[in-house]
C-alpha positions as CSV (number, residue, x, y, z in Angstrom):
1,X,-31.6,-9.0,5.8
2,X,-29.2,-11.3,3.9
3,X,-25.7,-9.9,3.4
4,X,-25.3,-9.0,-0.3
5,X,-22.9,-10.6,-2.6
6,X,-19.7,-8.5,-3.1
7,X,-19.1,-8.5,-6.9
8,X,-15.7,-7.3,-8.2
9,X,-14.3,-6.6,-11.7
10,X,-11.9,-9.1,-13.3
11,X,-10.5,-7.5,-16.4
12,X,-8.1,-10.4,-16.8
13,X,-7.1,-13.6,-15.0
14,X,-4.6,-11.9,-12.7
15,X,-7.3,-9.4,-11.4
16,X,-9.7,-12.3,-11.0
17,X,-7.3,-13.9,-8.6
18,X,-6.7,-10.7,-6.7
19,X,-10.4,-10.1,-6.4
20,X,-10.9,-13.5,-4.7
21,X,-7.8,-13.1,-2.6
22,X,-9.1,-9.9,-1.1
23,X,-12.6,-11.2,-0.4
24,X,-14.9,-10.9,-3.4
25,X,-17.9,-13.4,-3.4
26,X,-18.0,-13.2,-7.2
27,X,-16.4,-11.6,-10.2
28,X,-17.6,-10.4,-13.5
29,X,-15.4,-10.7,-16.6
30,X,-15.4,-10.7,-20.3
31,X,-14.5,-13.3,-22.9
32,X,-12.7,-12.5,-26.1
33,X,-15.9,-11.3,-27.7
34,X,-19.4,-9.9,-27.1
35,X,-18.5,-7.7,-24.0
36,X,-18.4,-4.0,-23.6
37,X,-14.7,-3.8,-22.5
38,X,-12.8,-4.8,-25.6
39,X,-9.5,-3.4,-24.1
40,X,-9.8,-4.8,-20.6
41,X,-7.5,-7.8,-21.4
42,X,-10.5,-10.1,-20.8
43,X,-10.2,-13.9,-20.6
44,X,-9.3,-16.1,-23.6
45,X,-10.8,-19.6,-24.0
46,X,-8.3,-21.2,-21.7
47,X,-8.6,-18.5,-19.1
48,X,-12.4,-18.8,-19.1
49,X,-12.0,-22.4,-18.1
50,X,-9.3,-21.7,-15.6
51,X,-11.3,-18.8,-14.1
52,X,-14.4,-20.9,-13.7
53,X,-12.5,-23.7,-12.1
54,X,-10.6,-21.3,-9.9
55,X,-13.8,-19.5,-8.7
56,X,-15.6,-22.8,-8.0
57,X,-12.7,-24.3,-6.2
58,X,-13.0,-21.4,-3.7
59,X,-16.8,-21.6,-3.6
60,X,-17.1,-18.3,-5.4
61,X,-19.0,-17.3,-8.5
62,X,-18.0,-15.9,-12.0
63,X,-20.3,-14.0,-14.4
64,X,-19.4,-13.3,-18.0
65,X,-20.5,-10.1,-19.7
66,X,-22.2,-10.6,-23.1
67,X,-23.6,-7.1,-23.0
68,X,-22.9,-5.6,-26.4
69,X,-25.7,-4.0,-28.4
70,X,-25.6,-6.6,-31.1
71,X,-25.8,-6.0,-34.8
72,X,-26.8,-8.8,-37.2
73,X,-23.2,-9.9,-37.8
74,X,-22.6,-10.3,-34.1
75,X,-24.8,-13.4,-33.9
76,X,-22.3,-15.4,-35.9
77,X,-20.6,-17.7,-33.3
78,X,-22.8,-16.4,-30.4
79,X,-24.8,-19.7,-30.0
80,X,-21.6,-21.7,-29.8
81,X,-20.1,-19.2,-27.3
82,X,-23.1,-19.5,-25.0
83,X,-23.0,-23.3,-25.2
84,X,-19.4,-23.1,-24.3
85,X,-20.1,-20.9,-21.2
86,X,-22.7,-23.4,-20.1
87,X,-20.3,-26.3,-20.5
88,X,-17.8,-24.3,-18.3
89,X,-20.6,-24.0,-15.6
90,X,-20.4,-20.2,-15.7
91,X,-22.7,-18.9,-13.0
92,X,-24.4,-16.4,-15.2
93,X,-24.1,-14.0,-18.2
94,X,-24.8,-10.3,-18.2
95,X,-26.8,-9.1,-21.2
96,X,-28.4,-5.9,-22.5
97,X,-29.7,-6.9,-25.9
98,X,-33.1,-8.6,-26.1
99,X,-32.0,-10.6,-29.1
100,X,-29.1,-12.0,-27.1
101,X,-31.4,-12.7,-24.2
102,X,-33.9,-14.5,-26.6
103,X,-31.1,-16.7,-28.0
104,X,-29.7,-17.6,-24.6
105,X,-33.1,-18.6,-23.2
106,X,-33.7,-20.8,-26.3
107,X,-30.3,-22.4,-26.7
108,X,-28.9,-22.4,-23.1
109,X,-32.0,-22.3,-20.8
110,X,-30.0,-23.4,-17.8
111,X,-27.5,-20.5,-18.1
112,X,-28.6,-17.8,-15.6
113,X,-29.1,-14.4,-17.2
114,X,-28.5,-11.0,-15.5
115,X,-29.7,-7.8,-17.1
116,X,-26.9,-5.3,-17.7
117,X,-27.1,-1.7,-16.4
118,X,-26.9,-0.7,-20.1
119,X,-30.6,-1.8,-20.4
120,X,-31.4,1.1,-18.0
121,X,-33.9,-0.6,-15.8
122,X,-35.4,2.3,-13.8
123,X,-38.7,1.0,-12.4
124,X,-40.3,-2.1,-11.0
125,X,-42.6,-2.7,-14.0
126,X,-39.6,-2.8,-16.2
127,X,-37.7,-5.2,-13.8
128,X,-40.7,-7.5,-13.6
129,X,-41.0,-7.5,-17.4
130,X,-37.4,-8.7,-17.7
131,X,-38.0,-11.3,-15.0
132,X,-41.0,-12.6,-17.0
133,X,-38.6,-13.0,-19.9
134,X,-36.3,-15.3,-17.9
135,X,-33.9,-12.8,-16.4
136,X,-32.8,-13.8,-12.9
137,X,-31.2,-10.5,-11.8
138,X,-31.4,-6.9,-12.9
139,X,-28.4,-4.6,-12.6
140,X,-30.4,-1.5,-11.9
141,X,-29.6,1.8,-13.8
142,X,-27.1,4.1,-12.0
143,X,-29.5,7.0,-12.4
144,X,-31.8,5.8,-9.6
145,X,-32.1,7.7,-6.3
146,X,-32.3,6.1,-2.9
147,X,-36.0,7.0,-2.7
148,X,-36.6,5.4,-6.1
149,X,-34.7,2.2,-5.0
150,X,-36.9,2.1,-1.9
151,X,-40.0,2.0,-4.1
152,X,-38.6,-0.3,-6.8
153,X,-36.8,-3.0,-4.8
154,X,-39.7,-4.3,-2.7
155,X,-41.8,-4.8,-5.8
156,X,-39.2,-6.5,-7.9
157,X,-40.0,-10.2,-8.4
158,X,-36.4,-11.3,-8.8
159,X,-32.9,-10.2,-7.6
160,X,-31.6,-6.6,-7.8
161,X,-28.0,-5.5,-8.0
162,X,-26.5,-1.9,-7.9
163,X,-23.2,-0.3,-8.4
164,X,-21.7,1.0,-5.2
165,X,-18.2,2.1,-6.4
166,X,-16.3,3.2,-9.5
167,X,-16.3,5.4,-12.5
168,X,-19.6,7.0,-13.6
169,X,-20.1,7.3,-17.4
170,X,-21.2,10.7,-18.6
171,X,-23.9,9.1,-20.8
172,X,-27.2,7.7,-19.7
173,X,-26.6,4.1,-18.4
174,X,-23.3,4.1,-20.1
175,X,-24.7,4.3,-23.6
176,X,-22.5,6.7,-25.5
177,X,-21.9,7.8,-29.1
178,X,-19.0,10.1,-28.6
179,X,-16.3,7.5,-29.2
180,X,-18.0,6.1,-32.3
181,X,-18.5,9.6,-33.7
182,X,-15.0,11.0,-33.0
183,X,-12.8,7.9,-33.5
184,X,-14.9,5.2,-35.2
185,X,-14.7,2.9,-32.2
186,X,-18.1,2.0,-30.8
187,X,-18.6,2.3,-27.1
188,X,-21.7,0.2,-27.3
189,X,-19.6,-2.5,-28.9
190,X,-16.9,-2.5,-26.3
191,X,-14.4,-0.2,-28.0
192,X,-14.7,3.1,-26.0
193,X,-11.8,5.4,-26.3
194,X,-13.1,7.6,-23.5
195,X,-13.3,10.9,-25.4
196,X,-15.2,12.3,-22.4
197,X,-11.9,12.4,-20.6
198,X,-10.1,14.5,-23.2
199,X,-9.3,18.2,-22.9
200,X,-11.6,20.6,-24.7
201,X,-11.7,24.3,-25.5
202,X,-14.4,26.7,-26.7
203,X,-14.4,28.2,-30.2
204,X,-16.6,31.0,-31.3
205,X,-17.8,30.6,-34.9
206,X,-16.6,34.0,-36.1
207,X,-13.1,33.5,-34.6
208,X,-11.9,30.3,-36.0
209,X,-8.5,29.2,-34.7
210,X,-9.0,31.1,-31.4
211,X,-9.4,28.6,-28.6
212,X,-10.8,29.8,-25.3
213,X,-9.9,27.3,-22.5
214,X,-12.5,26.2,-20.0
215,X,-10.3,26.8,-17.0
216,X,-9.8,24.1,-14.5
217,X,-6.1,23.6,-14.0
218,X,-2.8,23.4,-15.9
219,X,-3.7,20.0,-17.4
220,X,-7.0,21.2,-19.0
221,X,-10.7,20.8,-18.5
222,X,-12.7,17.6,-18.8
223,X,-16.2,19.0,-19.2
224,X,-18.0,15.7,-20.0
225,X,-16.2,13.7,-17.3
226,X,-17.7,12.9,-13.9
227,X,-16.6,12.1,-10.4
228,X,-16.2,8.5,-9.2
229,X,-19.0,6.8,-7.3
230,X,-18.4,5.9,-3.7
231,X,-21.3,4.7,-1.6
232,X,-19.2,3.2,1.2
233,X,-20.3,5.6,4.0
234,X,-23.9,5.1,3.0
235,X,-24.1,1.3,3.0
236,X,-26.4,1.4,6.1
237,X,-29.0,3.2,4.0
238,X,-28.9,0.4,1.4
239,X,-29.1,-2.4,3.9
240,X,-32.9,-2.5,4.2
241,X,-33.3,-2.7,0.4
242,X,-32.3,-6.4,0.6
243,X,-30.2,-6.1,-2.7
244,X,-28.7,-9.3,-4.0
245,X,-25.3,-7.9,-5.0
246,X,-23.2,-4.8,-4.5
247,X,-21.1,-4.2,-7.6
248,X,-17.7,-2.5,-8.0
249,X,-16.9,-1.0,-11.4
250,X,-13.4,-1.3,-12.9
251,X,-12.5,-4.0,-15.4
252,X,-10.1,-1.6,-17.0
253,X,-8.4,-0.7,-13.6
254,X,-5.3,-2.2,-12.1
255,X,-4.9,-5.2,-9.8
256,X,-4.0,-2.7,-7.1
257,X,-7.4,-0.9,-7.6
258,X,-9.2,-4.3,-7.3
259,X,-7.3,-5.4,-4.2
260,X,-7.8,-2.1,-2.4
261,X,-11.5,-1.6,-3.1
262,X,-12.5,-5.2,-2.6
263,X,-10.7,-5.3,0.7
264,X,-12.4,-2.1,2.0
265,X,-15.9,-3.2,0.9
266,X,-15.4,-6.7,2.2
267,X,-14.5,-5.4,5.6
268,X,-17.3,-2.8,5.5
269,X,-20.0,-5.4,4.7
270,X,-18.8,-7.9,7.3
271,X,-18.6,-5.2,10.0
272,X,-22.0,-3.7,9.2
273,X,-23.8,-7.1,9.1
274,X,-22.0,-8.8,11.9
275,X,-21.1,-6.0,14.3
276,X,-23.6,-3.3,13.6
277,X,-23.8,0.3,12.5
278,X,-21.9,1.8,15.5
279,X,-18.8,-0.3,14.8
280,X,-19.2,0.4,11.1
281,X,-19.2,4.2,11.7
282,X,-16.0,3.9,13.8
283,X,-14.2,2.3,10.9
284,X,-15.3,4.7,8.1
285,X,-12.4,7.1,8.4
286,X,-9.8,4.4,8.0
287,X,-11.6,2.9,5.1
288,X,-12.0,6.2,3.3
289,X,-8.3,6.8,3.9
290,X,-7.6,3.5,2.1
291,X,-9.9,4.4,-0.8
292,X,-7.9,7.7,-1.2
293,X,-4.7,5.7,-1.8
294,X,-5.8,4.3,-5.2
295,X,-6.0,6.3,-8.3
296,X,-9.4,8.0,-8.4
297,X,-11.3,11.1,-9.2
298,X,-13.1,13.1,-6.5
299,X,-15.7,10.8,-5.0
300,X,-19.4,11.5,-5.1
301,X,-22.7,9.8,-4.2
302,X,-23.8,9.8,-7.8
303,X,-27.6,9.9,-8.1
304,X,-28.2,8.4,-4.6
305,X,-29.5,11.7,-3.0
306,X,-30.8,13.5,-6.0
307,X,-30.6,14.2,-9.7
308,X,-27.5,15.9,-11.2
309,X,-27.6,19.7,-10.9
310,X,-28.2,19.6,-7.2
311,X,-25.5,21.4,-5.2
312,X,-24.1,18.1,-3.9
313,X,-23.2,17.1,-7.5
314,X,-21.4,20.2,-8.6
315,X,-18.1,19.1,-10.3
316,X,-15.1,21.4,-9.9
317,X,-12.5,19.0,-11.3
318,X,-12.4,15.5,-12.9
319,X,-8.7,15.0,-12.7
320,X,-7.4,11.7,-11.3
321,X,-5.8,11.8,-7.9
322,X,-2.7,9.6,-7.6
323,X,-1.0,9.8,-4.2
324,X,0.5,6.3,-4.2
325,X,2.3,4.3,-6.9
326,X,1.7,0.5,-7.3
327,X,5.4,-0.7,-7.4
328,X,5.1,-4.5,-7.0
329,X,3.1,-7.5,-6.1
330,X,4.1,-10.5,-4.0
331,X,4.1,-13.7,-6.0
332,X,1.8,-16.4,-4.8
333,X,3.9,-19.3,-6.2
334,X,6.9,-18.8,-3.9
335,X,6.9,-18.6,0.0
336,X,9.0,-16.1,1.8
337,X,12.1,-17.6,3.6
338,X,14.5,-16.4,6.2
339,X,17.6,-14.9,4.6
340,X,20.2,-15.1,7.3
341,X,19.7,-11.7,8.8
342,X,17.9,-11.6,12.1
343,X,14.1,-11.3,11.7
344,X,14.4,-10.7,7.9
345,X,12.7,-12.5,5.1
346,X,13.4,-12.8,1.4
347,X,10.1,-12.6,-0.7
348,X,9.7,-12.9,-4.4
349,X,7.9,-10.0,-6.0
350,X,7.0,-8.8,-9.5
351,X,7.8,-5.2,-10.2
352,X,5.1,-2.9,-11.6
353,X,6.7,0.6,-11.3
354,X,10.2,1.8,-10.5
355,X,11.5,1.7,-6.9
356,X,14.9,1.4,-5.4
357,X,16.8,0.4,-2.3
358,X,16.2,2.9,0.5
359,X,12.6,3.6,-0.6
360,X,9.9,3.3,2.1
361,X,7.1,0.9,0.9
362,X,3.7,0.2,2.3
363,X,2.2,-3.3,2.2
364,X,-1.4,-3.9,1.5
365,X,-2.2,-7.5,2.3
366,X,-5.3,-9.6,2.0
367,X,-5.4,-9.9,5.8
368,X,-4.4,-7.3,8.4
369,X,-3.7,-3.6,8.4
370,X,-1.3,-1.9,6.0
371,X,2.3,-1.5,7.3
372,X,5.5,0.0,6.0
373,X,9.2,-1.0,5.7
374,X,12.3,0.4,4.1
375,X,13.9,-1.5,1.3
376,X,17.4,-2.7,2.3
377,X,18.0,-5.6,0.0
378,X,17.1,-6.5,-3.6
379,X,18.3,-9.5,-5.7
380,X,17.5,-10.6,-9.3
381,X,16.8,-14.0,-10.6
382,X,20.5,-14.9,-10.8
383,X,20.9,-14.0,-7.1
384,X,22.9,-10.8,-7.9
385,X,22.3,-7.8,-5.7
386,X,20.7,-4.8,-7.4
387,X,20.0,-1.3,-6.1
388,X,16.7,-0.8,-8.0
389,X,13.7,-2.4,-9.7
390,X,14.0,-0.9,-13.2
391,X,12.5,-3.3,-15.7
392,X,8.7,-3.8,-16.3
393,X,7.4,-6.9,-14.5
394,X,10.9,-7.8,-13.4
395,X,11.0,-10.6,-10.8
396,X,13.1,-9.9,-7.7
397,X,13.7,-11.1,-4.2
398,X,13.2,-8.3,-1.7
399,X,14.3,-8.2,2.0
400,X,11.4,-7.5,4.4
401,X,11.2,-7.5,8.2
402,X,8.2,-9.9,8.1
403,X,6.9,-12.6,5.7
404,X,4.8,-11.1,3.0
405,X,1.5,-12.7,2.3
406,X,0.9,-14.0,-1.3
407,X,-1.0,-11.4,-3.4
408,X,0.2,-8.5,-1.2
409,X,0.5,-5.2,-2.9
410,X,3.6,-3.0,-2.5
411,X,3.1,0.8,-3.0
412,X,5.0,4.0,-2.3
413,X,4.0,7.6,-1.9
414,X,4.2,9.6,-5.1
415,X,6.4,12.7,-4.5
416,X,4.5,16.0,-4.7
417,X,5.1,18.0,-7.9
């Protein structure tokens, strides 16, 4: 079986670079319009060009989401946008709307088309219909079980892709009306405000103003919200499906999330395909420990082993777990240099959250195992010593006992409350 493509989210140009640095074969991103993540940052016209050039220079791929459910007014400018993507040699577009698919096949026939999971493809007959319309790859619905995948995939007459990690929307295939109804921002147009993650209480009709909490913990109850998907331990079960691509959700997530999840899945795929399942099983505990260090909700297997309602899918909490804070990234433009002290290097970083001299930081690098060191030197751009990184995205030189790789992530344990 061919090793599947590892496909990572690129909510902006920085995350695109992190995804490739940590081993993604391809990224999916959005342009300024026509995608379902309007608040992800996305890529402007220049960044689309830079992103395509950057990916292709590395021998990787970039796909652009054009997956809104289009209204009539959305077609203004769409033809020119698709032509622009073709000129940039984008490796494919992700669509859910048949009208957009029809326009793309007519005006840009050489631009590969992938069917979005929002189109909820749940059977081989549906997949083959889309393939007959010119779709190259179907991103299968997240509601499919392993047994259904085993039946569907061998019959599919084109490429299949599934999500293996990330947030699970509470609505079928991600098609939700809550945001539009409650806030006027249409989730199916890329403007979701995530009302499924708000706190709710119960009101009895004859007792207006009396709110009965749906007890969960001190921060409230999130009755519509779900766990996060994590199929990492079950990749051997997916291997025989011969899927074209394994997809990680998260265009709204941080560069830290992208780095950590891509690194783990990259290692997992390489070990499974090249060293076998026994070695893969040996590494599972350390990979899962790494997955626990990024902000996440409790992990689940989604629909893989059965429909919701089964005991394995009972949800007791949907709160985010944040054990580590992303405090900085190592800049790729500057190399670390010896700073006079024995076996110590000065490396330029960009601050993301507050930390100070004396803090113990852990380094997550594109290559190698995580390691820790204690901060014993910080300097600002003027070369002046400082005792803390206080300002958002402040650039600092940090003393480290080893040279820090470009794109390395610096994190620290969040104190227990």
